[in-house]
Biopython code that builds the backbone (N, CA, C, O; Angstrom):
import numpy as np
from Bio.PDB.StructureBuilder import StructureBuilder

atoms = [
    (1, "GLU", "N", (18.046, -2.362, -8.853)),
    (1, "GLU", "CA", (18.877, -1.151, -9.149)),
    (1, "GLU", "C", (17.980, 0.476, -9.130)),
    (1, "GLU", "O", (18.411, 1.575, -8.782)),
    (2, "ALA", "N", (16.882, 0.168, -9.543)),
    (2, "ALA", "CA", (15.780, 1.508, -9.626)),
    (2, "ALA", "C", (15.613, 1.721, -8.058)),
    (2, "ALA", "O", (15.730, 2.901, -7.731)),
    (3, "LEU", "N", (15.380, 0.883, -7.082)),
    (3, "LEU", "CA", (15.276, 0.964, -5.640)),
    (3, "LEU", "C", (16.651, 1.811, -5.203)),
    (3, "LEU", "O", (16.540, 2.881, -4.604)),
    (4, "GLU", "N", (17.883, 1.282, -5.531)),
    (4, "GLU", "CA", (19.054, 2.000, -5.112)),
    (4, "GLU", "C", (19.071, 3.402, -5.698)),
    (4, "GLU", "O", (19.246, 4.347, -4.929)),
    (5, "GLU", "N", (18.903, 3.612, -7.001)),
    (5, "GLU", "CA", (19.438, 4.907, -7.878)),
    (5, "GLU", "C", (18.251, 5.902, -7.435)),
    (5, "GLU", "O", (18.556, 7.056, -7.131)),
    (6, "LEU", "N", (16.984, 5.513, -7.392)),
    (6, "LEU", "CA", (15.878, 6.375, -7.265)),
    (6, "LEU", "C", (14.862, 6.049, -6.203)),
    (6, "LEU", "O", (13.703, 6.441, -6.344)),
    (7, "ASN", "N", (15.216, 5.381, -5.189)),
    (7, "ASN", "CA", (14.359, 4.996, -4.061)),
    (7, "ASN", "C", (12.949, 4.749, -4.480)),
    (7, "ASN", "O", (11.939, 5.126, -3.887)),
    (8, "TYR", "N", (13.035, 3.961, -5.748)),
    (8, "TYR", "CA", (11.602, 3.382, -6.402)),
    (8, "TYR", "C", (11.712, 1.819, -6.376)),
    (8, "TYR", "O", (12.739, 1.147, -6.477)),
    (9, "GLU", "N", (10.527, 1.430, -6.232)),
    (9, "GLU", "CA", (10.602, -0.250, -6.168)),
    (9, "GLU", "C", (9.551, -0.633, -7.366)),
    (9, "GLU", "O", (8.343, -0.611, -7.132)),
    (10, "PRO", "N", (9.963, -0.919, -8.412)),
    (10, "PRO", "CA", (9.223, -1.446, -9.673)),
    (10, "PRO", "C", (8.064, -2.264, -9.362)),
    (10, "PRO", "O", (8.123, -3.077, -8.439)),
    (11, "GLN", "N", (7.035, -2.115, -10.046)),
    (11, "GLN", "CA", (5.825, -3.051, -9.717)),
    (11, "GLN", "C", (5.636, -4.226, -10.665)),
    (11, "GLN", "O", (5.053, -5.270, -10.373)),
    (12, "ASN", "N", (6.181, -3.942, -11.799)),
    (12, "ASN", "CA", (5.761, -5.118, -12.990)),
    (12, "ASN", "C", (6.743, -4.581, -13.961)),
    (12, "ASN", "O", (6.339, -3.955, -14.941)),
    (13, "PRO", "N", (7.890, -4.766, -13.774)),
    (13, "PRO", "CA", (8.807, -4.333, -14.951)),
    (13, "PRO", "C", (8.654, -5.530, -15.930)),
    (13, "PRO", "O", (8.446, -6.691, -15.577)),
    (14, "GLU", "N", (8.799, -5.048, -17.339)),
    (14, "GLU", "CA", (8.964, -5.968, -18.364)),
    (14, "GLU", "C", (10.426, -6.011, -18.764)),
    (14, "GLU", "O", (10.953, -4.925, -19.005)),
    (15, "MET", "N", (11.120, -7.065, -18.863)),
    (15, "MET", "CA", (12.547, -7.321, -19.549)),
    (15, "MET", "C", (12.247, -7.129, -21.209)),
    (15, "MET", "O", (11.403, -7.754, -21.850)),
    (16, "VAL", "N", (13.170, -6.095, -21.725)),
    (16, "VAL", "CA", (12.665, -6.255, -23.136)),
    (16, "VAL", "C", (13.945, -6.825, -23.783)),
    (16, "VAL", "O", (13.815, -7.497, -24.806)),
    (17, "PHE", "N", (15.177, -6.607, -23.263)),
    (17, "PHE", "CA", (16.375, -7.264, -23.930)),
    (17, "PHE", "C", (17.464, -7.475, -23.109)),
    (17, "PHE", "O", (17.289, -7.029, -21.975)),
    (18, "GLU", "N", (18.738, -8.112, -23.341)),
    (18, "GLU", "CA", (19.758, -8.419, -22.509)),
    (18, "GLU", "C", (21.042, -7.823, -23.339)),
    (18, "GLU", "O", (20.905, -8.053, -24.541)),
    (19, "ARG", "N", (22.020, -7.254, -23.086)),
    (19, "ARG", "CA", (22.940, -6.746, -23.670)),
    (19, "ARG", "C", (24.565, -7.222, -23.301)),
    (19, "ARG", "O", (24.933, -6.853, -22.186)),
    (20, "GLY", "N", (25.171, -7.687, -23.789)),
    (20, "GLY", "CA", (26.531, -7.865, -23.489)),
    (20, "GLY", "C", (27.354, -6.645, -23.549)),
    (20, "GLY", "O", (26.972, -5.793, -24.352)),
    (21, "PHE", "N", (28.485, -6.378, -22.806)),
    (21, "PHE", "CA", (28.966, -5.208, -22.677)),
    (21, "PHE", "C", (30.620, -5.565, -22.195)),
    (21, "PHE", "O", (30.731, -6.563, -21.483)),
    (22, "PHE", "N", (31.582, -5.000, -22.454)),
    (22, "PHE", "CA", (32.916, -4.973, -21.719)),
    (22, "PHE", "C", (33.432, -3.432, -21.688)),
    (22, "PHE", "O", (33.592, -2.608, -22.589)),
    (23, "LEU", "N", (33.620, -3.383, -20.337)),
    (23, "LEU", "CA", (33.722, -1.767, -19.655)),
    (23, "LEU", "C", (35.361, -1.960, -18.941)),
    (23, "LEU", "O", (35.588, -3.016, -18.351)),
    (24, "ASP", "N", (36.114, -1.233, -19.002)),
    (24, "ASP", "CA", (37.280, -1.101, -18.476)),
    (24, "ASP", "C", (37.760, -2.481, -17.906)),
    (24, "ASP", "O", (37.887, -2.796, -16.723)),
    (25, "GLY", "N", (38.031, -3.335, -19.190)),
    (25, "GLY", "CA", (38.315, -4.777, -18.848)),
    (25, "GLY", "C", (37.544, -5.804, -18.147)),
    (25, "GLY", "O", (38.031, -6.806, -17.624)),
    (26, "ILE", "N", (36.253, -5.469, -18.172)),
    (26, "ILE", "CA", (35.506, -6.496, -17.284)),
    (26, "ILE", "C", (34.214, -6.712, -18.258)),
    (26, "ILE", "O", (33.514, -5.793, -18.683)),
    (27, "GLN", "N", (34.045, -7.997, -18.513)),
    (27, "GLN", "CA", (32.933, -8.311, -19.566)),
    (27, "GLN", "C", (31.623, -8.547, -18.623)),
    (27, "GLN", "O", (31.783, -9.119, -17.545)),
    (28, "GLY", "N", (30.346, -8.115, -19.019)),
    (28, "GLY", "CA", (29.159, -8.417, -18.291)),
    (28, "GLY", "C", (28.010, -8.576, -19.056)),
    (28, "GLY", "O", (28.107, -8.838, -20.255)),
    (29, "CYS", "N", (26.857, -8.440, -18.469)),
    (29, "CYS", "CA", (25.510, -8.588, -19.209)),
    (29, "CYS", "C", (24.674, -7.755, -18.569)),
    (29, "CYS", "O", (24.401, -7.863, -17.373)),
    (30, "MET", "N", (24.180, -6.792, -19.409)),
    (30, "MET", "CA", (23.050, -5.958, -18.724)),
    (30, "MET", "C", (21.285, -6.418, -19.218)),
    (30, "MET", "O", (20.894, -6.722, -20.345)),
    (31, "HIS", "N", (20.577, -6.339, -18.084)),
    (31, "HIS", "CA", (19.495, -6.822, -18.337)),
    (31, "HIS", "C", (18.554, -5.442, -18.303)),
    (31, "HIS", "O", (18.543, -4.653, -17.358)),
    (32, "VAL", "N", (17.773, -5.312, -19.517)),
    (32, "VAL", "CA", (17.103, -3.848, -19.619)),
    (32, "VAL", "C", (15.573, -4.118, -19.350)),
    (32, "VAL", "O", (15.068, -5.035, -19.998)),
    (33, "PHE", "N", (14.749, -3.392, -18.430)),
    (33, "PHE", "CA", (13.326, -3.367, -18.279)),
    (33, "PHE", "C", (13.187, -2.340, -18.322)),
    (33, "PHE", "O", (14.051, -1.469, -18.219)),
    (34, "ILE", "N", (11.453, -2.156, -18.575)),
    (34, "ILE", "CA", (10.841, -1.034, -18.582)),
    (34, "ILE", "C", (9.502, -1.039, -17.870)),
    (34, "ILE", "O", (8.757, -2.014, -17.975)),
    (35, "GLU", "N", (9.253, -0.223, -17.316)),
    (35, "GLU", "CA", (7.793, 0.056, -16.855)),
    (35, "GLU", "C", (7.493, 1.344, -16.616)),
    (35, "GLU", "O", (8.249, 2.096, -16.001)),
    (36, "PRO", "N", (6.147, 1.749, -17.178)),
    (36, "PRO", "CA", (5.511, 3.016, -16.637)),
    (36, "PRO", "C", (5.597, 3.508, -15.516)),
    (36, "PRO", "O", (5.555, 2.739, -14.556)),
    (37, "TYR", "N", (5.741, 4.925, -15.299)),
    (37, "TYR", "CA", (6.080, 5.535, -14.003)),
    (37, "TYR", "C", (4.755, 6.299, -13.976)),
    (37, "TYR", "O", (4.552, 6.995, -14.970)),
    (38, "TYR", "N", (3.853, 6.300, -13.062)),
    (38, "TYR", "CA", (2.575, 7.012, -12.986)),
    (38, "TYR", "C", (2.673, 7.654, -11.605)),
    (38, "TYR", "O", (1.728, 8.396, -11.335)),
    (39, "GLY", "N", (3.778, 7.501, -10.518)),
    (39, "GLY", "CA", (3.822, 8.086, -9.407)),
    (39, "GLY", "C", (4.101, 9.675, -9.089)),
    (39, "GLY", "O", (4.277, 10.456, -10.025)),
    (40, "ASP", "N", (4.126, 10.003, -8.063)),
    (40, "ASP", "CA", (4.535, 11.489, -7.726)),
    (40, "ASP", "C", (6.085, 11.452, -8.069)),
    (40, "ASP", "O", (6.808, 10.668, -7.455)),
    (41, "LYS", "N", (6.607, 12.301, -9.054)),
    (41, "LYS", "CA", (8.057, 12.299, -9.454)),
    (41, "LYS", "C", (8.813, 12.971, -8.127)),
    (41, "LYS", "O", (9.979, 12.706, -7.837)),
    (42, "SER", "N", (8.110, 13.726, -7.498)),
    (42, "SER", "CA", (8.861, 14.466, -6.332)),
    (42, "SER", "C", (9.339, 13.621, -5.187)),
    (42, "SER", "O", (10.178, 13.972, -4.357)),
    (43, "LYS", "N", (8.672, 12.392, -5.237)),
    (43, "LYS", "CA", (9.089, 11.294, -4.324)),
    (43, "LYS", "C", (10.407, 10.459, -4.709)),
    (43, "LYS", "O", (10.940, 9.671, -3.927)),
    (44, "LEU", "N", (10.860, 10.721, -5.980)),
    (44, "LEU", "CA", (11.976, 9.876, -6.528)),
    (44, "LEU", "C", (13.227, 10.945, -5.879)),
    (44, "LEU", "O", (13.223, 12.176, -5.884)),
    (45, "ARG", "N", (14.316, 9.967, -5.310)),
    (45, "ARG", "CA", (15.535, 10.678, -4.861)),
    (45, "ARG", "C", (16.871, 9.738, -5.464)),
    (45, "ARG", "O", (17.141, 8.539, -5.394)),
    (46, "LEU", "N", (17.464, 10.779, -6.009)),
    (46, "LEU", "CA", (18.771, 10.266, -6.556)),
    (46, "LEU", "C", (19.439, 9.560, -5.594)),
    (46, "LEU", "O", (19.483, 10.216, -4.553)),
    (47, "GLY", "N", (20.076, 8.299, -5.491)),
    (47, "GLY", "CA", (20.935, 7.531, -4.702)),
    (47, "GLY", "C", (22.664, 7.577, -4.959)),
    (47, "GLY", "O", (23.549, 7.533, -4.104)),
    (48, "GLU", "N", (22.767, 7.663, -6.171)),
    (48, "GLU", "CA", (23.965, 7.699, -6.928)),
    (48, "GLU", "C", (24.010, 8.729, -8.104)),
    (48, "GLU", "O", (23.127, 9.455, -8.560)),
    (49, "GLY", "N", (25.249, 8.569, -8.431)),
    (49, "GLY", "CA", (25.208, 9.321, -9.723)),
    (49, "GLY", "C", (25.381, 11.100, -9.683)),
    (49, "GLY", "O", (25.443, 11.749, -8.639)),
    (50, "GLN", "N", (25.425, 11.531, -10.717)),
    (50, "GLN", "CA", (25.671, 12.975, -10.641)),
    (50, "GLN", "C", (24.470, 13.822, -10.760)),
    (50, "GLN", "O", (24.378, 14.875, -10.130)),
    (51, "ASP", "N", (23.490, 13.367, -11.598)),
    (51, "ASP", "CA", (22.229, 13.995, -11.796)),
    (51, "ASP", "C", (21.117, 13.102, -12.199)),
    (51, "ASP", "O", (21.274, 11.882, -12.159)),
    (52, "TRP", "N", (19.843, 13.714, -12.640)),
    (52, "TRP", "CA", (19.270, 12.675, -13.084)),
    (52, "TRP", "C", (17.876, 13.806, -13.603)),
    (52, "TRP", "O", (17.709, 14.927, -13.124)),
    (53, "GLY", "N", (17.212, 13.327, -14.409)),
    (53, "GLY", "CA", (15.877, 14.214, -15.082)),
    (53, "GLY", "C", (15.307, 12.993, -16.235)),
    (53, "GLY", "O", (15.677, 11.898, -16.661)),
    (54, "TRP", "N", (14.168, 13.958, -16.422)),
    (54, "TRP", "CA", (13.324, 13.266, -17.714)),
    (54, "TRP", "C", (13.744, 13.709, -18.916)),
    (54, "TRP", "O", (13.682, 14.937, -18.976)),
    (55, "PHE", "N", (14.177, 13.154, -19.973)),
    (55, "PHE", "CA", (14.389, 13.284, -21.014)),
    (55, "PHE", "C", (13.853, 12.597, -22.278)),
    (55, "PHE", "O", (13.494, 11.424, -22.174)),
    (56, "ARG", "N", (13.767, 13.211, -23.444)),
    (56, "ARG", "CA", (13.277, 12.770, -24.530)),
    (56, "ARG", "C", (14.513, 11.935, -25.223)),
    (56, "ARG", "O", (15.660, 12.340, -25.036)),
    (57, "SER", "N", (14.266, 10.739, -26.045)),
    (57, "SER", "CA", (15.488, 10.399, -26.608)),
    (57, "SER", "C", (16.113, 11.089, -27.497)),
    (57, "SER", "O", (17.271, 10.800, -27.798)),
    (58, "SER", "N", (15.572, 11.934, -27.967)),
    (58, "SER", "CA", (15.949, 13.031, -29.047)),
    (58, "SER", "C", (17.035, 13.593, -28.259)),
    (58, "SER", "O", (18.129, 13.589, -28.824)),
    (59, "GLU", "N", (16.987, 14.059, -27.127)),
    (59, "GLU", "CA", (17.789, 14.745, -26.337)),
    (59, "GLU", "C", (18.955, 14.125, -25.834)),
    (59, "GLU", "O", (19.641, 14.756, -25.029)),
    (60, "LEU", "N", (19.340, 12.804, -26.240)),
    (60, "LEU", "CA", (20.442, 11.929, -25.677)),
    (60, "LEU", "C", (21.923, 12.696, -25.994)),
    (60, "LEU", "O", (22.799, 12.626, -25.132)),
    (61, "ARG", "N", (22.175, 13.430, -27.260)),
    (61, "ARG", "CA", (23.213, 13.727, -27.623)),
    (61, "ARG", "C", (23.694, 14.839, -26.957)),
    (61, "ARG", "O", (24.863, 15.203, -27.086)),
    (62, "ASP", "N", (22.704, 15.546, -26.090)),
    (62, "ASP", "CA", (23.271, 16.624, -25.253)),
    (62, "ASP", "C", (23.683, 16.431, -23.643)),
    (62, "ASP", "O", (24.158, 17.304, -22.915)),
    (63, "LEU", "N", (23.370, 15.042, -23.286)),
    (63, "LEU", "CA", (23.581, 14.428, -21.906)),
    (63, "LEU", "C", (25.027, 13.760, -22.003)),
    (63, "LEU", "O", (25.506, 13.315, -23.046)),
    (64, "LYS", "N", (25.610, 13.758, -20.830)),
    (64, "LYS", "CA", (26.902, 13.538, -20.485)),
    (64, "LYS", "C", (26.535, 12.042, -19.974)),
    (64, "LYS", "O", (25.886, 11.857, -18.944)),
    (65, "MET", "N", (27.064, 10.889, -20.881)),
    (65, "MET", "CA", (26.696, 9.445, -20.310)),
    (65, "MET", "C", (27.621, 8.417, -21.117)),
    (65, "MET", "O", (28.299, 8.835, -22.057)),
    (66, "LEU", "N", (27.638, 7.417, -20.839)),
    (66, "LEU", "CA", (28.453, 6.290, -21.908)),
    (66, "LEU", "C", (27.787, 6.115, -23.119)),
    (66, "LEU", "O", (26.560, 6.059, -23.203)),
    (67, "ASN", "N", (28.435, 6.040, -23.913)),
    (67, "ASN", "CA", (27.862, 5.667, -25.283)),
    (67, "ASN", "C", (27.013, 4.423, -25.266)),
    (67, "ASN", "O", (25.929, 4.327, -25.842)),
    (68, "HIS", "N", (27.660, 3.373, -24.480)),
    (68, "HIS", "CA", (26.741, 2.015, -24.532)),
    (68, "HIS", "C", (25.441, 2.501, -23.747)),
    (68, "HIS", "O", (24.351, 2.068, -24.120)),
    (69, "ASP", "N", (25.500, 3.190, -22.911)),
    (69, "ASP", "CA", (23.978, 3.670, -22.337)),
    (69, "ASP", "C", (23.297, 4.373, -22.950)),
    (69, "ASP", "O", (22.095, 4.319, -22.691)),
    (70, "ARG", "N", (23.701, 5.199, -23.874)),
    (70, "ARG", "CA", (23.106, 5.860, -24.804)),
    (70, "ARG", "C", (22.524, 4.861, -25.963)),
    (70, "ARG", "O", (21.376, 4.940, -26.401)),
    (71, "GLN", "N", (23.347, 4.062, -26.320)),
    (71, "GLN", "CA", (22.724, 3.130, -27.386)),
    (71, "GLN", "C", (21.681, 2.247, -26.641)),
    (71, "GLN", "O", (20.852, 1.821, -27.445)),
    (72, "VAL", "N", (21.514, 1.942, -25.697)),
    (72, "VAL", "CA", (20.738, 1.280, -24.625)),
    (72, "VAL", "C", (19.303, 2.124, -24.753)),
    (72, "VAL", "O", (18.348, 1.527, -25.249)),
    (73, "VAL", "N", (19.173, 3.222, -24.402)),
    (73, "VAL", "CA", (18.207, 4.210, -24.493)),
    (73, "VAL", "C", (17.549, 4.305, -25.761)),
    (73, "VAL", "O", (16.325, 4.278, -25.883)),
    (74, "GLU", "N", (18.419, 4.423, -26.768)),
    (74, "GLU", "CA", (17.757, 4.452, -28.002)),
    (74, "GLU", "C", (17.187, 3.271, -28.632)),
    (74, "GLU", "O", (16.215, 3.325, -29.386)),
    (75, "ASP", "N", (17.790, 2.220, -28.322)),
    (75, "ASP", "CA", (17.260, 0.704, -28.523)),
    (75, "ASP", "C", (15.961, 0.708, -27.830)),
    (75, "ASP", "O", (14.962, 0.457, -28.503)),
    (76, "VAL", "N", (15.844, 0.959, -26.584)),
    (76, "VAL", "CA", (14.449, 1.190, -25.996)),
    (76, "VAL", "C", (13.385, 2.173, -26.342)),
    (76, "VAL", "O", (12.240, 2.067, -25.905)),
    (77, "ALA", "N", (13.714, 2.982, -27.009)),
    (77, "ALA", "CA", (12.890, 4.231, -27.487)),
    (77, "ALA", "C", (12.254, 3.602, -28.840)),
    (77, "ALA", "O", (11.061, 3.743, -29.108)),
    (78, "GLN", "N", (13.314, 2.776, -29.804)),
    (78, "GLN", "CA", (12.776, 1.935, -30.884)),
    (78, "GLN", "C", (11.973, 1.008, -30.493)),
    (78, "GLN", "O", (10.958, 0.837, -31.167)),
    (79, "TYR", "N", (12.172, 0.278, -29.469)),
    (79, "TYR", "CA", (11.307, -0.924, -29.048)),
    (79, "TYR", "C", (9.972, -0.331, -28.645)),
    (79, "TYR", "O", (8.937, -0.790, -29.130)),
    (80, "LEU", "N", (9.949, 0.751, -27.708)),
    (80, "LEU", "CA", (8.589, 1.196, -27.531)),
    (80, "LEU", "C", (7.957, 1.805, -28.796)),
    (80, "LEU", "O", (6.730, 1.790, -28.892)),
    (81, "SER", "N", (8.577, 2.245, -29.598)),
    (81, "SER", "CA", (7.899, 2.857, -30.944)),
    (81, "SER", "C", (7.719, 1.772, -31.708)),
    (81, "SER", "O", (6.675, 1.845, -32.355)),
    (82, "SER", "N", (8.312, 0.833, -31.874)),
    (82, "SER", "CA", (7.631, -0.534, -32.543)),
    (82, "SER", "C", (6.578, -1.167, -31.902)),
    (82, "SER", "O", (5.627, -1.623, -32.536)),
    (83, "ASN", "N", (6.684, -1.240, -30.531)),
    (83, "ASN", "CA", (5.362, -1.931, -30.163)),
    (83, "ASN", "C", (4.140, -1.020, -30.115)),
    (83, "ASN", "O", (3.031, -1.550, -30.184)),
    (84, "SER", "N", (4.223, 0.048, -30.025)),
    (84, "SER", "CA", (3.078, 0.998, -30.111)),
    (84, "SER", "C", (2.236, 0.964, -31.299)),
    (84, "SER", "O", (1.006, 0.956, -31.253)),
    (85, "THR", "N", (2.888, 0.947, -32.296)),
    (85, "THR", "CA", (2.347, 0.579, -33.639)),
    (85, "THR", "C", (1.701, -0.793, -34.002)),
    (85, "THR", "O", (0.797, -0.905, -34.829)),
    (86, "GLN", "N", (2.267, -1.854, -33.283)),
    (86, "GLN", "CA", (1.969, -3.022, -33.437)),
    (86, "GLN", "C", (0.617, -3.331, -32.397)),
    (86, "GLN", "O", (0.077, -4.434, -32.478)),
    (87, "LYS", "N", (0.183, -2.464, -31.574)),
    (87, "LYS", "CA", (-0.869, -2.671, -30.741)),
    (87, "LYS", "C", (-2.039, -1.794, -31.233)),
    (87, "LYS", "O", (-3.121, -1.832, -30.646)),
    (88, "GLU", "N", (-1.833, -1.017, -32.287)),
    (88, "GLU", "CA", (-3.024, -0.077, -33.077)),
    (88, "GLU", "C", (-3.785, -0.922, -33.795)),
    (88, "GLU", "O", (-4.724, -0.490, -34.463)),
]
sb = StructureBuilder()
sb.init_structure("model")
sb.init_model(0)
sb.init_chain("A")
sb.init_seg("    ")
for serial, (resi, resn, name, xyz) in enumerate(atoms, 1):
    if name == "N":
        sb.init_residue(resn, " ", resi, " ")
    sb.init_atom(name, np.array(xyz, "f"), 0.0, 1.0, " ", f" {name:<3s}", serial, name[0])
structure = sb.get_structure()
């Protein structure tokens, strides 16, 4: 999906959780992966969607996105926060 959406091929993604969803009468399962990105941001290219950018989780309220996706991003932010304190 990252390759299709941003022309980026993940190198070593970590699956953090999976989440079931029901959207437009269709039931599915979303697998959520994370990976640090250290590359040149100018090489990323939007393949689908309306727009993209780099945002802090605190800025989610101002973004046009599905509530389900908003919750996933909030859960990833919480996962990252809790794991960074465990490593200290």
